[in-house]
C-alpha positions as CSV (number, residue, x, y, z in Angstrom):
1,M,12.8,9.3,24.4
2,G,10.1,6.9,24.0
3,S,10.2,3.1,25.0
4,N,10.0,2.2,21.4
5,E,13.3,4.0,20.4
6,T,16.5,2.2,20.4
7,P,19.5,3.5,22.1
8,K,22.3,4.7,19.5
9,P,25.5,2.6,20.0
10,K,28.6,4.5,21.4
11,N,31.3,4.9,18.9
12,T,33.8,3.0,21.3
13,L,35.5,1.3,18.1
14,F,36.9,4.4,17.0
15,K,37.8,5.9,20.2
16,K,40.2,3.0,21.4
17,P,42.3,2.6,18.3
18,R,43.0,6.4,18.7
19,V,44.0,6.3,22.3
20,A,46.1,3.2,21.6
21,L,47.9,5.1,18.8
22,A,48.5,8.2,20.8
23,L,49.7,6.0,23.6
24,L,52.0,4.2,21.2
25,L,53.4,7.4,19.9
26,V,54.1,8.8,23.5
27,I,56.0,5.8,24.5
28,S,57.9,5.9,21.4
29,A,59.0,9.5,22.1
30,I,59.9,8.6,25.6
31,I,62.1,5.8,24.2
32,A,64.0,8.0,21.6
33,I,64.7,10.6,24.2
34,V,66.0,7.7,26.6
35,L,68.2,6.5,24.1
36,T,69.9,9.7,23.2
37,L,70.6,10.7,26.8
38,P,74.0,9.9,28.1
39,S,74.4,6.7,30.4
40,E,77.0,5.6,32.8
41,T,76.9,2.5,31.3
42,Q,77.9,3.5,27.8
43,P,81.3,1.9,27.0
44,A,84.5,4.1,27.6
45,P,85.7,5.9,24.5
46,A,88.7,3.9,22.7
47,T,92.1,4.3,24.0
48,T,94.5,6.0,21.8
49,S,96.3,4.1,19.2
50,T,100.1,3.8,19.1
51,Q,101.6,6.2,16.8
52,I,104.8,6.0,14.9
53,Y,106.2,9.0,13.0
54,F,109.4,10.6,11.9
55,E,110.6,13.5,13.6
56,E,110.3,16.9,11.9
57,V,113.4,18.5,11.0
58,D,114.5,21.7,9.4
59,S,115.8,21.9,6.0
60,V,119.3,20.6,6.0
61,A,122.1,21.6,3.6
62,K,123.2,20.0,0.5
63,D,126.3,17.5,1.2
64,S,125.6,17.5,5.1
65,T,124.8,14.5,7.3
66,F,121.7,14.7,9.2
67,T,119.5,12.5,11.6
68,I,116.0,11.8,11.6
69,Q,114.3,10.2,14.7
70,V,111.3,7.6,14.4
71,N,109.1,8.4,17.3
72,I,106.5,6.3,19.0
73,E,103.5,7.5,21.5
74,D,101.6,5.4,23.7
75,V,103.0,1.8,23.4
76,E,102.4,-0.7,25.8
77,F,104.7,-4.0,26.3
78,M,106.6,-3.7,23.2
79,S,109.2,-6.2,22.5
80,Y,109.9,-6.1,18.9
81,A,109.5,-3.6,15.9
82,A,110.2,-4.4,12.1
83,F,109.5,-1.6,9.8
84,D,110.5,-0.6,6.2
85,V,111.3,3.1,5.1
86,R,111.6,4.4,1.7
87,F,113.1,7.7,0.8
88,D,114.1,9.5,-2.5
89,D,117.8,8.5,-3.2
90,S,118.1,11.3,-5.6
91,Y,118.2,13.7,-2.4
92,I,119.3,11.7,0.3
93,S,121.5,8.4,0.9
94,Y,121.3,6.2,3.8
95,E,124.5,5.9,6.2
96,S,123.5,4.2,9.6
97,S,121.2,3.9,12.2
98,A,121.3,3.8,16.0
99,A,119.2,2.7,19.0
100,G,116.7,5.1,20.5
101,D,114.8,5.0,24.0
102,V,111.3,4.1,24.7
103,G,110.2,4.6,28.6
104,G,113.8,4.8,29.6
105,V,114.7,1.6,27.8
106,T,117.5,1.3,24.9
107,P,116.8,-1.5,22.5
108,N,119.0,-3.4,20.1
109,V,118.8,-1.9,16.6
110,G,119.8,-3.6,13.3
111,T,119.1,-2.3,9.9
112,M,119.3,-3.7,6.4
113,Q,119.4,-1.9,3.1
114,N,117.3,-3.7,0.7
115,E,117.5,-1.2,-2.3
116,A,119.2,2.3,-2.5
117,S,116.1,3.7,-1.5
118,L,114.7,1.2,1.0
119,I,115.9,0.1,4.5
120,R,114.3,-2.3,7.0
121,I,114.9,-1.3,10.6
122,I,114.7,-4.0,13.5
123,V,114.2,-2.9,17.0
124,D,114.4,-5.4,19.6
125,F,113.4,-5.1,23.2
126,S,113.2,-8.7,24.0
127,D,116.7,-8.5,26.2
128,Y,114.7,-5.9,28.4
129,A,111.6,-8.0,28.4
130,L,113.6,-11.3,29.7
131,S,114.8,-9.1,32.7
132,N,111.4,-7.4,33.3
133,D,109.3,-10.7,34.2
134,G,108.5,-11.2,30.4
135,D,106.9,-7.7,29.9
136,G,108.0,-5.5,27.0
137,A,108.8,-1.7,27.3
138,S,106.0,0.8,27.6
139,G,105.7,4.7,27.0
140,S,106.9,7.2,24.8
141,G,110.0,8.1,22.9
142,N,112.2,7.2,19.7
143,L,112.5,3.8,18.2
144,C,115.8,4.7,16.6
145,E,117.5,7.3,14.7
146,I,118.5,7.1,11.2
147,H,121.5,9.1,9.6
148,F,121.5,10.2,6.0
149,T,123.6,12.4,3.9
150,A,122.0,15.1,1.7
151,T,123.3,14.5,-1.7
152,S,121.0,17.0,-4.0
153,S,118.8,19.8,-3.5
154,G,114.8,19.2,-3.2
155,T,112.7,17.1,-0.9
156,S,112.4,13.5,-0.3
157,S,109.6,11.8,1.2
158,L,110.0,9.5,4.2
159,D,107.6,6.6,3.9
160,F,106.7,3.7,6.0
161,V,105.9,1.0,3.4
162,E,104.4,-2.5,3.6
163,G,104.5,-4.9,0.8
164,Q,107.1,-3.5,-1.5
165,G,110.8,-4.3,-2.1
166,T,112.6,-7.7,-1.9
167,P,111.8,-8.9,0.6
168,S,108.4,-7.4,0.7
169,G,108.2,-4.6,3.4
170,E,106.6,-5.1,6.7
171,L,105.0,-2.9,9.4
172,T,105.1,-4.9,12.5
173,L,105.0,-4.3,16.3
174,V,104.9,-7.0,18.7
175,E,104.4,-7.1,22.6
176,W,105.2,-9.2,25.5
177,R,103.0,-9.5,28.4
178,A,104.4,-12.0,31.0
179,F,106.3,-13.7,28.1
180,E,102.8,-13.9,26.2
181,Q,103.5,-12.5,22.6
182,N,100.8,-10.8,20.6
183,M,100.6,-8.5,17.8
184,I,100.0,-4.7,18.4
185,T,97.4,-4.0,15.8
186,D,96.2,-0.4,16.7
187,V,98.8,1.5,15.2
188,S,99.3,4.7,13.1
189,W,102.4,4.9,10.8
190,V,102.8,8.6,9.7
191,N,105.0,9.5,6.9
192,G,107.2,12.5,6.6
193,S,109.5,14.3,4.5
194,V,113.0,16.2,4.6
195,A,114.0,19.4,2.5
196,I,117.5,19.9,1.2
197,E,118.7,23.3,0.3
């Protein structure tokens, strides 16, 4: 190469963006992998919600009386429950209700029949809470028993209802923790049915 020849410039302009792009892709891939890996700092899974449901019963004979339990699972500090139950009065008729037992605690229970096919049940643990430093009942069990008479052959639904009837239906659970009252909102209300032979 003679002294009159000018050296050719190196093509660094195109090499640096390629390196930067490759580096960016590698970093993006690493971040994506890290984000998909389990971490000890991830939040714990949500706790199980309180579930309220009707006890399953075998089919019952026409003209017989039978009992359905309203069961509850995984409740904490419950002081009060109010719920409406609709059934088909073509097949069953309401007779009475009785207290259940939740976590070894027996509540006071009252029932009001709003319509032939609609009852409101009040379950009250406040007496227990007042004697337990303001804490309601915790655990699983049955809120109450509902006694019916089977009047015709067929299948009656048993439905928890809200916003129906007069007065309008309600599904309410209340907790007391150290006398502080709050609504229990994470609740699953599961409907049921009963078959009459």
